[in-house]
C-alpha positions, 0 to 999 in steps of 0.5 A: 336876674337882678341887677342890684349892687353886691357892694353891701356884701363886698364891703365887709370883705375888703378890709381882709384883702390886699389893695382893696381900693381896686375894687371900689370903682368911682375913678375920674371919668368913670360912668354909671348909667341907668340900668333900666334905661338901657336896652342892652347892657355890656360888662367889659372885662380885662382878665387880669388885675386892675393895675394891668387892666385899667390902662388898657386902651381897647377896653376904655375905648369900647366903654366910651363907645358903648356908653355914648349910645342912649340904648346901651350901657357898659360897665368894667370888671377885672380879675380879682386876686385869689384872696378876694376870690376865696372870700367871695366863695365863702360868703356867696358874693358873685363876680361884679363890675367895679362901676355899679357892682352889679353881678356879671350874670345880670348883663346881656353881654360879657365882652372880654379883651384878650391881649395874651393867652395867659389870661384864659384861666382868669376868664374861667374864674370870673365865669364860675364866680358869676354863676355863668356856665363854663361851657357855652353849650350849657348856657340859655337865653338867661345867660350873658353872651360871652364875646372874646376879642383882642389879639388873642381872639384871632385864634379863639379855638383853645377857648372855644368851649368857654366863649360864644362869640369871637369878635375878630379885628378892630372893636369900635364898629363891630360892638355897635352891630352886636348891640344892634342884634341883641337889642332887636332880638330882645325887642322881638321876644327872644325868638328861637332862644339863644341859638337863634341869637347866636345864628344872627351874630354869626351873620355879623361881619367879623363875628365867629361863633365856634359852636356853629362850626364842626371840627374833625381830625384825621388819623395823624392828629391834625385837623381834617376840616372845619365846616359850618353846621348851618347854611346861615353861617359863613365858611370863613369870618373876615376881621373887621377894620376901622378906617378914618381913625379921626372919626373915632377919637377915643378915649376922650376922657381917660380913666384915671385910676385910684390904685397904682397902675402899670401906666398912669398917663393919657395914651393917644393912638396916633396910627394903627397897623404896621407895614414893617413886616417883622415876621415874628410880630402878630400885632403888626400882621393882623392890624394891617393896613397902616391908618394914621390919625391926622396932625389935627386929630392927634392935637385935639385928642391930646388936649381932650385927654389932658384936660379931662384927666390931669395926667402930666405924661402923654403916650403917643401910641402905635406899633412904631410911633416914629413911623408916622409920616408927620412925627416931627411936626407932631412932637414939635407942636405938642412940645411947643403947646405944653411948654412950661406946663410940666406935661411930657411926651413919650413914644413907647415904641420906636424903631432906631432907623426911624429915630433921631436926637431932635425927636428925642429932645422934643419929647423930653423938652417939657418933662422927664429925660428918662432912658431911650428904648429900642428893640433890635430883637436879634443879636446878629445881623443874620438873625435880624434878616431871618425876622425881617428887622433890619436894624443895623448896629451901626445905626444903633451905635450912632443914635445912642452916641449922640443921645449920650453925648447930649445928656442921656445916661441910659438905654434899654434894648429888647431882644428875643431868644429862640428865634427860627434858625437861631444858634448860640452865636446869634444870642451871644452877639447880643453881649457884643452889641451891649458892650459896644454901646457902653464903650460908645456911650463912655466915649461920647459922654466922657462919663463912666456912669452910662448904663445899658439894660438888655431885656430878653423874652422867649420867642413864641410863634403866633398865628397869622404870621410867617412864623405860624409854621415854625417850631418853637424852641424848647425851654431848656434851649432857651434857658441854656443860651440865656445862661451863656449870654449872661456869662458873656456879658460878664466876661469883661467886668469893667463894662459888664457892671454897666449892663443890666440883664432882665429876662424870662425863662423859657417855660411860661413862653412854651405854655403861651405857645401851646395856647397861641397855636392850639386847637379846640382839644387844648380847652380841656387843658385850660379847664384842668389847669384852672380846676387845679388852681391855675390863676393869673398865669402871666404873673411869675409868682402864680405860674406853675409850669408843672401844673400845665405840663401835668394837665396837658399830658392828662388830657392831650396824650389820650388824643394822640397829641402832645405839648411838643406836638403843638409847639416844638413841631414845625408844620408843613405847607398843607397842614390845616391850621386851627385858625385858617377859617379866620381871615386876617386879610393876609393871603396864606400863600403870601405868608408861606412865601414870606416864611420861605424867604425868612429861612433864606434870610431874604428881607421884605420891604415896607409897602408903605414906601415901596410898591404893593407886594400883594399880601392881600389885606387891602383888597380883602378887607376893602381898605388901604393905607392911610397916611399923610402928610396933611401939610398943616400944623398944630395951632397954639392953645391956651393950656390950663396950667394948675400951677398958675391958677392959684 
């Protein structure tokens, strides 16, 4: 298939759409390689709008890793808004990359990074616009191999009819292995056609090929068995885990967007994984074990990113950044390096019990003193024991009091509604906590203008967590509790006026729950929703609960299952779960035992600082916890300050 640029045809359409700059490419640090010089060509898609997708670390990392290879190239693509989609259909313009504006159908591989399940319909739009058959079974060796990755790929069954391969786990090394397989198959003359290529990919560690497994169902509607259809296909697929993160210092040159995006900063992942054991957190479970970057490695990455991008904010990323064993040395060393340059630091994810005011002062020393953000997740101490998020209110009040005393004026608190065993009282305690934060802030600062914002999301049970067996709360229950919470917040008007409340209603969460824990039968629902106009389901203005429920009733009920069967029903221990043949490293029995501990309100320790409690990750993945301290310090650098170079 030709790889000629479609930009001449696209350019004429851009004056007729919103934010046309998002489709033109050419960002600082973007790459465009010679098409004919590459043996293997990847299109990397983030299935959401440019403003959400461009900052995504996963895509940027793979983009650089692949483009460093002399035998490969990678280009990026994002979902197009409905206004451009309609014009592309009218004028016959296919789905394209933003780098070379080459048609997606011309690439060897289409890699799709799913951070959330609500991006599934956007994948179908891209496939259809590209002229790639929606169903994997209808593709031949002339079509790209569609590879799903990201956290949602740990249960790819709902999109199994649309993707050829799911890459489970960390992507840095597996994309190289996939590239090698495709390169060799092409060099050998494509023997055995597409099926042989898929068999070779299925033999690659971390690669799951859904079409090479047969799923059978029992009379009760549950899965009876999942069996490989070929002797060359493994019975279970184990996730890939990248170790020694200092050897993978990506992205080295962050992309600088042309249009406004949700995050405009240089982001450096300071460690991967989490052992806190929050039972609701899929990311914390599937990314175990903890692997820290060294102090020196972080310093080099920050310096390279700032010099290559010109960003004046550096985000130190992880699931709980203040847990890095050398976080105090990192923040002080970086603040010292960049003092006087207006380059500020941020810790987007911190826990109250790993946070202190010295840390806050360091990250705000050279730039903005914005609000502090914490995530107690549950309003009552009882519910925090259930979810194993043991953040005490005493610690929270002490931390925010000191912050308010030293000049901060606002704090944001994140919570969830609809957690297992939750009652109205657990949610109403959120109001009490927010009231006490305001009172403490006023007392500490001597001012009445302190603010607290509470943000509440609906809880969605996720695969590979202790809550994978839990019943999800119905949207009516979630919405009723949120109404009661708003009334409780405003019950004391003198305090309530200083409290902001942001929340998501329960309906999108139920659809996310259907997609998160669904099996292959849910694929028909996704396709029906898409054919009936479903796009950008993660955006409230485009989401239609009625469309999803109508499609689910039409597709699932004739099969003897329903939305409630997938979402609000509690599972039993022996039920075969759709993702049981995909190994995240966590022992199934350990997850079940932790689920029972949750129901009993028993806590689980952090194994980073306590003896191993046999979750199974380290021996099953051949890795171990990698933490400091290294005992080193950041050396001073000569920082380029553009303000002094005039």
